[in-house]
C-alpha positions as CSV (number, residue, x, y, z in Angstrom):
1,M,59.7,101.5,127.6
2,L,60.4,99.8,130.9
3,C,63.9,98.5,131.7
4,C,64.5,95.5,133.7
5,A,64.6,97.3,137.1
6,G,61.1,98.8,136.4
7,R,62.6,102.1,135.6
8,P,62.1,103.8,132.2
9,A,65.0,103.1,130.0
10,A,66.0,106.5,129.5
11,T,66.4,107.2,133.3
12,R,68.4,103.9,133.9
13,R,71.8,104.6,135.6
14,P,74.9,103.4,133.9
15,R,76.7,100.7,135.7
16,R,80.0,101.7,137.4
17,G,83.1,101.9,135.3
18,V,81.2,101.7,132.0
19,D,80.9,104.5,129.7
20,P,77.2,104.4,128.7
21,G,77.7,105.8,125.1
22,G,81.2,104.6,124.6
23,D,81.7,100.9,125.3
24,G,84.9,101.2,123.3
25,G,83.0,101.4,120.1
26,E,85.2,104.3,118.9
27,E,88.3,102.5,119.5
28,R,87.1,99.3,117.8
29,A,85.8,101.4,115.0
30,E,89.3,102.9,114.6
31,A,90.8,99.3,114.7
32,V,88.4,98.2,112.0
33,D,89.3,101.2,109.9
34,E,93.0,100.4,110.3
35,K,92.4,96.9,109.4
36,F,90.3,98.0,106.3
37,R,93.3,100.3,105.1
38,Q,95.9,97.5,105.6
39,L,93.6,95.0,103.6
40,E,93.3,97.7,100.8
41,I,97.2,98.1,100.7
42,D,97.6,94.2,100.7
43,I,95.2,93.7,97.8
44,T,96.9,96.6,96.0
45,I,100.3,94.8,96.4
46,A,98.7,91.5,95.3
47,E,97.2,93.1,92.2
48,D,100.5,94.7,91.2
49,R,102.4,91.4,92.0
50,L,99.9,89.6,89.5
51,A,100.5,92.1,86.8
52,S,104.2,91.9,87.2
53,E,103.9,88.0,87.0
54,T,101.7,88.2,83.9
55,A,103.6,91.0,82.1
56,D,104.2,90.3,78.4
57,D,107.2,92.7,78.1
58,A,110.0,94.3,80.1
59,T,108.1,97.7,80.3
60,S,105.0,96.5,81.6
61,F,106.9,94.2,84.1
62,A,108.9,97.2,85.3
63,K,106.0,99.5,85.8
64,A,104.0,96.7,87.7
65,V,107.2,96.2,90.0
66,E,107.7,99.7,90.5
67,A,103.9,100.1,91.4
68,E,104.2,97.1,93.9
69,L,107.3,98.9,95.5
70,H,105.3,101.9,95.9
71,D,102.7,99.9,97.6
72,W,105.4,98.3,99.9
73,D,106.5,101.9,100.8
74,A,102.9,102.8,101.8
75,A,102.5,99.7,103.9
76,M,105.9,100.3,105.6
77,E,104.8,103.9,106.3
78,R,101.7,102.6,108.1
79,L,103.8,100.2,110.1
80,Q,106.3,102.9,111.0
81,T,103.3,105.4,112.0
82,R,102.0,102.2,114.3
83,A,105.6,101.7,115.8
84,A,105.9,105.4,116.8
85,S,102.8,105.1,119.1
86,K,104.2,102.0,121.0
87,A,106.3,102.0,124.1
88,Q,110.2,102.5,123.8
89,N,111.2,99.1,123.7
90,A,108.3,97.8,121.6
91,R,108.9,100.8,119.0
92,K,112.6,99.8,118.9
93,Q,111.9,96.2,118.1
94,A,109.2,97.2,115.4
95,E,111.5,99.7,114.0
96,A,114.2,96.8,113.7
97,E,111.9,94.6,112.0
98,I,110.8,97.5,109.6
99,A,114.4,98.0,108.8
100,E,114.9,94.4,108.0
101,L,111.8,94.4,105.6
102,R,113.2,97.5,103.8
103,Q,116.2,95.6,102.9
104,P,114.7,93.3,100.2
105,R,112.6,96.2,99.0
106,N,115.8,98.2,98.4
107,R,117.3,95.4,96.6
108,A,114.3,94.8,94.3
109,A,114.5,98.7,93.5
110,E,118.2,98.4,92.6
111,R,117.4,95.4,90.3
112,L,114.5,97.4,88.8
113,T,117.0,100.2,88.0
114,A,119.1,97.9,86.3
115,L,116.4,96.1,84.5
116,A,115.2,99.6,83.2
117,A,118.6,99.9,81.5
118,V,118.0,96.7,79.3
119,R,117.2,97.2,75.9
120,I,116.3,94.2,73.5
121,A,116.9,94.3,69.9
122,R,113.6,92.8,67.9
123,T,114.6,93.5,64.3
124,P,117.6,93.1,62.1
125,E,117.9,96.8,61.9
126,E,118.4,97.3,65.7
127,F,121.7,95.2,65.6
128,P,124.6,97.3,64.7
129,A,126.5,95.7,61.7
130,G,130.3,95.5,61.4
131,P,133.1,93.2,61.0
132,T,134.6,93.9,64.2
133,G,133.2,94.3,67.7
134,K,134.5,97.9,67.8
135,V,131.7,99.1,65.6
136,L,129.2,97.4,67.5
137,K,130.4,98.7,70.8
138,R,130.6,102.1,69.3
139,E,127.1,102.1,67.8
140,L,125.7,100.7,71.2
141,R,127.2,103.5,73.0
142,T,125.8,106.1,70.6
143,R,122.4,104.8,70.8
144,H,122.2,104.4,74.5
145,A,124.3,107.2,75.7
146,A,121.4,108.5,77.7
147,L,121.1,105.3,79.5
148,L,124.8,105.2,80.3
149,S,125.0,108.6,81.6
150,A,122.0,108.2,84.1
151,R,124.0,105.4,86.1
């Protein structure tokens, strides 16, 4: 097969300053892989968010939110890794933005911990009976001693 200069394609000389086999293809492939990994994280976050918004009870809600927080941790870890490869000023700015993103994530985790301690009485037997509040209080402390000591 002849190329445009009349020479066989295999003997054609590369243009000056151009890598004949590597026209940035490897870098583009890495960039596409990175975008794909980020898209996977974004989809997982969206799925977990949907699960939390459609949860029927507190337990499934808490599990879905916990999974979403875990996904956010993975996303922030990827951002942190990318920030580490940047120049000094850009890295500091990226790390400050990541720290700012972590604040609402940490607040959500604290709220989830508080939610995990919530117990809902669904049957009459689950409500302690007594003529005074002291019996109710004592009975609830006894039943939920493990939850109270975990705080």
